[in-house]
Structure formats: structure tokens, C-alpha cells
C-alpha positions as CSV (number, residue, x, y, z in Angstrom):
1,X,117.4,85.7,126.3
2,X,115.3,88.5,127.8
3,X,111.6,89.0,128.0
4,X,111.2,92.0,125.7
5,X,110.1,92.0,122.2
6,X,112.3,93.1,119.4
7,X,111.5,94.9,116.1
8,X,114.0,95.5,113.2
9,X,113.4,98.8,111.7
10,X,112.2,102.2,113.3
11,X,109.7,103.6,110.9
12,X,106.0,104.4,111.5
13,X,105.0,100.7,111.2
14,X,107.5,100.0,114.0
15,X,106.1,102.9,116.0
16,X,102.7,101.4,115.9
17,X,104.0,98.0,116.8
18,X,105.7,99.5,119.8
19,X,102.6,101.3,120.9
20,X,100.4,98.1,120.5
21,X,103.0,96.0,122.4
22,X,103.4,98.5,125.2
23,X,99.6,98.6,125.6
24,X,99.7,94.9,126.1
25,X,102.4,95.0,128.7
26,X,105.4,94.3,126.8
27,X,108.7,96.2,126.6
28,X,110.1,96.7,123.1
29,X,113.6,97.1,121.8
30,X,114.1,98.7,118.4
31,X,117.2,98.0,116.2
32,X,117.5,101.0,113.7
33,X,120.4,103.0,112.5
34,X,118.6,106.3,112.5
35,X,118.9,107.8,116.0
36,X,115.8,109.9,115.5
37,X,113.5,107.2,114.2
38,X,109.7,107.3,115.0
39,X,109.7,103.9,116.7
40,X,113.1,104.4,118.4
41,X,111.9,107.6,120.1
42,X,109.1,105.6,122.1
43,X,110.8,102.2,122.6
44,X,112.0,100.8,126.0
45,X,115.4,100.7,124.2
46,X,116.7,101.9,120.9
47,X,119.8,100.1,119.6
48,X,121.3,102.6,117.1
49,X,123.2,100.3,114.7
50,X,123.3,98.9,111.3
51,X,121.0,95.9,110.6
52,X,124.0,93.7,110.0
53,X,126.0,94.7,113.0
54,X,126.6,91.4,114.9
55,X,127.3,93.0,118.2
56,X,123.9,94.9,118.0
57,X,122.1,91.6,117.0
58,X,123.7,89.9,120.0
59,X,122.3,92.7,122.2
60,X,119.0,92.3,120.6
61,X,119.0,88.5,121.4
62,X,120.1,89.1,124.9
63,X,117.0,91.1,125.7
64,X,114.4,89.8,123.4
65,X,112.3,86.5,123.6
66,X,111.0,87.1,120.0
67,X,111.8,89.5,117.1
68,X,109.8,90.8,114.2
69,X,110.4,93.3,111.3
70,X,108.6,96.6,110.4
71,X,109.9,96.6,106.8
72,X,110.7,94.0,104.2
73,X,114.3,94.7,103.5
74,X,116.5,93.8,106.5
75,X,119.4,91.6,105.6
76,X,118.2,88.0,105.5
77,X,121.5,87.0,106.9
78,X,120.9,89.0,110.0
79,X,117.5,87.4,110.4
80,X,118.9,83.9,110.0
81,X,121.6,84.8,112.5
82,X,118.9,85.9,115.0
83,X,116.6,82.8,114.3
84,X,119.4,80.5,115.5
85,X,119.1,82.1,118.9
86,X,115.6,83.3,119.3
87,X,112.1,83.4,117.7
88,X,111.9,85.4,114.4
89,X,108.5,85.9,112.8
90,X,107.9,86.1,110.0
91,X,110.5,83.6,109.0
92,X,113.7,84.7,107.2
93,X,112.7,82.4,104.2
94,X,109.3,84.3,103.9
95,X,110.9,87.8,104.0
96,X,113.5,86.7,101.5
97,X,110.8,85.9,99.0
98,X,108.8,89.1,99.7
99,X,111.9,91.4,99.4
100,X,112.9,90.2,95.9
101,X,110.4,90.7,93.0
102,X,112.0,87.8,91.1
103,X,111.4,85.4,94.0
104,X,108.0,86.8,94.7
105,X,106.7,86.3,91.1
106,X,108.3,82.8,90.8
107,X,106.7,81.8,94.0
108,X,103.3,82.9,92.8
109,X,103.8,81.0,89.4
110,X,105.0,77.8,91.2
111,X,101.8,77.9,93.4
112,X,99.4,78.7,90.5
113,X,98.7,82.2,91.6
114,X,97.9,84.6,88.8
115,X,100.3,87.6,88.3
116,X,100.8,90.1,85.4
117,X,103.0,88.8,82.5
118,X,106.6,89.5,83.4
119,X,110.2,88.9,82.5
120,X,113.2,88.8,84.8
121,X,115.9,91.3,83.5
122,X,119.4,90.8,84.9
123,X,121.5,91.6,81.8
124,X,121.4,92.8,78.2
125,X,121.0,89.2,77.2
126,X,117.6,89.1,79.0
127,X,116.5,92.1,77.3
128,X,117.1,90.6,73.9
129,X,115.5,87.4,75.0
130,X,112.3,89.2,76.3
131,X,109.3,88.4,74.1
132,X,108.1,91.9,73.2
133,X,104.5,91.2,72.9
134,X,104.2,89.6,76.2
135,X,105.8,92.2,78.4
136,X,105.8,95.5,76.4
137,X,104.8,98.1,77.0
138,X,105.6,97.6,80.6
139,X,107.2,98.9,83.9
140,X,110.7,98.0,84.7
141,X,111.1,97.6,88.4
142,X,114.2,96.9,90.5
143,X,114.0,93.5,92.0
144,X,114.8,94.9,95.4
145,X,114.5,98.1,97.5
146,X,111.8,99.8,95.3
147,X,108.8,101.2,97.0
148,X,106.1,104.0,96.6
149,X,106.9,104.3,92.9
150,X,110.7,104.4,93.4
151,X,112.9,102.3,91.2
152,X,110.3,102.0,88.5
153,X,110.3,103.2,85.0
154,X,107.6,102.9,82.3
155,X,108.9,101.5,78.9
156,X,107.2,101.3,75.5
157,X,109.6,99.4,73.4
158,X,112.9,97.5,73.5
159,X,115.0,100.7,73.0
160,X,113.3,102.3,75.9
161,X,113.9,99.2,77.9
162,X,117.6,99.3,77.3
163,X,117.7,103.0,78.4
164,X,115.7,102.2,81.5
165,X,118.0,99.3,82.6
166,X,120.9,101.6,82.3
167,X,119.2,104.3,84.3
168,X,118.4,101.8,87.1
169,X,122.3,101.1,87.2
170,X,121.9,97.6,85.6
171,X,120.5,96.2,88.8
172,X,118.4,93.0,88.6
173,X,114.8,94.0,87.6
174,X,111.5,92.5,86.7
175,X,109.7,93.9,83.7
176,X,105.9,93.7,84.2
177,X,103.3,94.0,81.4
178,X,101.5,97.4,81.6
179,X,97.8,96.4,82.0
180,X,94.6,98.4,82.0
181,X,93.7,98.2,85.7
182,X,90.1,98.2,86.6
183,X,90.7,98.3,90.4
184,X,93.4,97.9,93.1
185,X,92.8,96.2,96.4
186,X,94.6,94.6,99.2
187,X,94.1,91.9,101.9
188,X,95.6,92.1,105.3
189,X,95.7,88.9,107.3
190,X,97.3,87.5,110.3
191,X,98.4,83.8,110.6
192,X,99.6,82.1,113.8
193,X,102.2,79.5,114.4
194,X,99.3,76.9,114.6
195,X,98.0,77.9,111.1
196,X,95.1,80.0,112.6
197,X,94.1,82.9,110.2
198,X,92.2,86.1,110.6
199,X,91.5,88.2,107.5
200,X,90.3,91.8,107.6
201,X,87.9,93.3,105.2
202,X,89.3,93.9,101.7
203,X,90.4,97.4,101.1
204,X,90.2,99.3,97.8
205,X,93.3,101.5,97.2
206,X,93.9,104.5,94.9
207,X,97.4,105.5,94.2
208,X,98.8,108.8,93.0
209,X,102.3,108.9,91.4
210,X,102.9,105.4,92.7
211,X,102.2,106.3,96.4
212,X,99.0,105.2,98.2
213,X,96.6,108.0,98.5
214,X,93.3,106.7,99.6
215,X,92.1,103.4,101.1
216,X,88.4,102.4,101.7
217,X,86.6,99.6,103.2
218,X,84.5,97.6,102.9
219,X,84.4,96.7,99.2
220,X,80.8,95.9,98.1
221,X,81.7,93.0,95.9
222,X,81.5,89.8,97.8
223,X,82.9,87.5,95.1
224,X,85.8,89.7,94.4
225,X,86.7,90.1,98.2
226,X,86.0,86.4,98.9
227,X,88.3,85.3,96.0
228,X,91.0,87.8,97.2
229,X,90.9,86.5,100.7
230,X,91.1,82.9,99.5
231,X,94.3,83.7,97.4
232,X,95.9,85.7,100.4
233,X,95.2,82.8,102.7
234,X,96.7,80.4,100.0
235,X,99.8,82.4,99.9
236,X,100.2,82.6,103.7
237,X,99.7,78.9,104.0
238,X,102.3,78.1,101.3
239,X,104.7,80.3,102.9
240,X,104.0,78.7,106.3
241,X,103.8,82.4,107.3
242,X,103.6,83.5,110.9
243,X,102.7,87.3,111.4
244,X,100.8,89.9,109.6
245,X,100.8,89.7,105.8
246,X,99.4,92.1,103.2
247,X,98.7,91.0,99.7
248,X,98.3,93.7,97.1
249,X,96.1,92.9,94.0
250,X,95.4,94.4,90.6
251,X,92.0,93.6,88.9
252,X,92.3,93.3,85.2
253,X,89.4,92.0,83.1
254,X,87.6,90.9,86.2
255,X,90.6,88.8,87.2
256,X,92.7,89.1,90.3
257,X,96.4,89.4,89.8
258,X,98.9,89.5,92.7
259,X,100.9,92.6,92.5
260,X,103.1,92.4,95.7
261,X,103.5,90.8,99.1
262,X,104.4,92.8,102.2
263,X,105.6,90.6,105.2
264,X,104.4,93.1,107.8
265,X,101.5,95.5,108.6
266,X,100.6,97.6,105.6
267,X,99.8,101.3,104.9
268,X,96.3,100.2,103.6
269,X,95.5,98.5,106.9
270,X,96.0,101.6,109.0
271,X,92.2,102.0,109.1
272,X,92.2,99.0,111.5
273,X,93.6,101.4,114.2
274,X,90.3,103.3,114.3
275,X,87.7,101.0,112.7
276,X,88.3,97.5,113.7
277,X,88.0,95.7,117.1
278,X,91.6,94.7,116.9
279,X,94.3,96.7,115.0
280,X,96.7,95.0,112.5
281,X,99.5,96.0,114.9
282,X,98.0,94.2,117.9
283,X,97.6,91.1,115.7
284,X,101.3,91.5,114.9
285,X,102.1,91.3,118.5
286,X,99.8,88.4,119.1
287,X,101.4,86.4,116.2
288,X,104.8,87.1,117.5
289,X,104.2,85.9,121.1
290,X,101.7,83.1,120.1
291,X,98.6,84.6,121.6
292,X,95.1,83.9,120.1
293,X,94.1,86.6,117.6
294,X,91.7,89.4,118.4
295,X,88.3,90.1,116.7
296,X,88.8,91.6,113.3
297,X,85.3,93.0,112.8
298,X,84.8,96.5,111.7
299,X,83.3,98.8,114.2
300,X,81.8,101.2,111.7
301,X,79.9,100.5,108.4
302,X,82.5,102.3,106.3
303,X,86.0,103.7,106.7
304,X,88.4,105.8,104.7
305,X,92.1,106.5,105.1
306,X,94.1,109.2,103.4
307,X,97.8,109.7,103.6
308,X,99.4,113.0,104.6
309,X,102.6,113.3,102.5
310,X,105.5,115.8,103.2
311,X,104.3,118.0,100.3
312,X,101.5,119.3,102.5
313,X,104.2,120.9,104.8
314,X,105.6,123.0,101.9
315,X,103.9,126.2,103.2
316,X,104.2,125.4,106.9
317,X,102.5,123.0,109.3
318,X,99.0,121.8,107.9
319,X,96.0,123.2,109.7
320,X,95.4,119.9,111.7
321,X,93.0,121.8,114.0
322,X,90.4,121.6,111.2
323,X,89.6,118.0,112.4
324,X,89.3,119.0,116.2
325,X,85.5,119.1,116.3
326,X,84.9,116.2,113.9
327,X,84.2,113.0,115.9
328,X,84.5,110.9,112.7
329,X,88.1,111.9,112.0
330,X,91.3,110.7,113.5
331,X,94.6,112.2,112.7
332,X,97.8,110.2,113.0
333,X,101.3,111.8,112.8
334,X,104.3,109.5,112.8
335,X,106.8,111.7,114.7
336,X,109.2,112.2,111.7
337,X,111.6,115.0,112.2
338,X,111.6,116.4,108.7
339,X,108.9,116.7,106.0
340,X,109.9,115.9,102.5
341,X,108.0,115.6,99.2
342,X,106.5,112.2,98.8
343,X,107.3,111.1,102.4
344,X,104.6,109.7,104.5
345,X,104.2,112.0,107.5
346,X,100.9,110.6,108.8
347,X,97.4,109.8,107.9
348,X,93.7,110.7,108.6
349,X,91.1,108.0,109.2
350,X,87.4,108.9,108.8
351,X,84.5,106.6,109.6
352,X,81.0,106.9,108.3
353,X,77.8,105.2,107.3
354,X,78.8,104.5,103.5
355,X,82.0,104.3,101.7
356,X,81.4,106.9,99.1
357,X,80.5,109.8,101.4
358,X,83.1,108.7,103.9
359,X,85.8,108.8,101.3
360,X,84.7,112.2,100.1
361,X,84.7,113.6,103.6
362,X,88.3,112.2,104.3
363,X,89.7,113.8,101.0
364,X,87.9,117.1,101.8
365,X,89.2,117.2,105.3
366,X,92.8,116.4,104.2
367,X,92.8,118.9,101.3
368,X,91.5,121.6,103.6
369,X,94.5,121.3,105.9
370,X,97.0,122.5,103.4
371,X,97.9,126.2,103.9
């Protein structure tokens, strides 16, 4: 076993993990099949192989004293194989729950955590058995691999449900009741092997076409954010979780409903890079190696983060120079080789004195970059 740290997955979250670990004096080895991945480009070593390649996993163990993940869908068998020979955080069990909506919903129900009404749909028999009033109209979501609005279809009645299930290839799904959302927010926390937890300010999120568009913090509702933090910490403790965990919430009728768990740093937590004493990625490193957590206090009264999607490259490179003279703005590009519609290419963080004006400034800056 070596002394480097390993990360499975080479996307932008992995890239920030690599940067954080390097700044703390660690070498990082990335396992990722894409030879041109954002994280692989800057790692000490990039093992270009599939996530279930046993020889690649053996190579990772040889060099790494601990391994983490940058996305929720690596093969659990691979993580269990690694965990027999080195430290893996979060645990394969935690990741198995978070990567399958069926297990995720059932976990919440078992622990008394509120979620939207749902039904597991694995066959035409389940469609017939679903109680229409409880889950329709709804959103049919694949149990695995769906993200940023992918693998999801809105359905109004049982006939539409039958069609949608076929369109999704008959893959196992979860049908969630479509509810009138009043708000969306997320909690990002870090939990250590000793049970120590630090919880960032709650973040309000706005999605467009199923993709996160704008995140702002803090949320000026002490009771709501306190309750969300309590639920997120309850989930982390029940999972015996070690690492950075994000919990997404819906607010319906003033009630918090858990939407999804992300067993890794989260897009909505990117503001911590520029507006917190310690970023979510540094906390990920600290959890992995067993170091005490850093201070999570905000460094500015307000912060807003807007995503830069590949659509903004349709007419050429955005005018990123527009932010050059703005001390409140921080542009982050992820090093992706090709811009595609809906693909997250980067983000802009803006700090300010109040949430409303800071969010407006961030959106104006972002929209003004498009040529």
C-alpha cells in the first residue's frame, strides 16, 4: 500500500479534490476511463481503465492508503474489493444506498425521514398495483444513473406511465408524486470516522430544465435551515457515513421532504471554494485521511453561484474577460475538452453584502458573457 490518495472518477468534482489534496501535500491517483478527464489531467497519476478493471484496482491499492469517489455510480463490487485492502470512504454500503433511488427512498422511510409519496416500478405488475391518487400525476425516474434531469419523464395518468416506462427501457424506476414546490435547498456536511460533523450554511437552489442553475447562501429562515441540518445529520449518522454528504430537500406546504442524497461534494456547495474558510473539497480530504475538519464559517455575508453550461459556447467562447475587473466574482472552468448543451463547463461565484443583489449580479455577469 502506498501513501497517495485515490479517487474513483475524473470529473470536475474529482478535479477539485485533486487540487485540495495537492495543496495539503498529498499525491493523488485518479482511476477514470476517459483519458482526457478534468481530474486525470492534473493528478499525480491517471489510471485509464474501467472502474471494474481488477488489475487497475490492484494498481490503485498498491499506491494509495485511502480511496474516495467523486460520483455516486461506481460499481459497488469494485468499492467492496478495494475496501478489503485499503480504506474506502464513504463506505460501499453508503454509496449503494445513494446510487439507487429505491434503496434511498426506503432508507428514508425506515428512519422516519419524510419524502414525497412514491412507488417502486419494476414491471407492468407494479404499474397496475400503483395507487393512482397517491403517485399521479408524477415523475417517473430511473432508479439508477439519472442525473441533471436525465432519465426522468413526467406522467399524468396510468396510460402515460405505461408509455414512459417503455420509453425508459423497462428499467427499474421510482414514480414520485408531482408536488407544488415552494422551495428547494441543500445541506452539505462532512462527517468523520469519529462521528464529528460540520455542516455548511444551507443553500437555496434554482433548477432550469432539471439542471442546477443558481445557488445562494445563506437562507434567512433559521427554523427551516436548522431543521434541514438536523435531518441531514440524522441521515449521516444512520449511514455511519464518513466523508462529504449532500442532502437535497424540497419544501412543500412548509414541510421538508428529502429529494436525493449525494455521497460526495455537491454542485450547490461550490460556493465554499470562494466564500467559506474551508471548502467542501478540503473537508473531503480531511475526512478521508482522518484529520480534524476545518472551519466552515462563511467569509462573506452572502454568496451566489451560477453554472456555466455548454450551451453558452454555441457561438464561441464566452466573454470571460467581463469579470476581470470585478473583485467579487470568481470564474471556475473545469477543463473539459468539449462543450455540449447541458454539460457543466464551469461556474461563477459572486460574493456580496446581501443575497438578493448578489444573486442578481451573478446572473447578470453570467448572461452578459454569452456572445
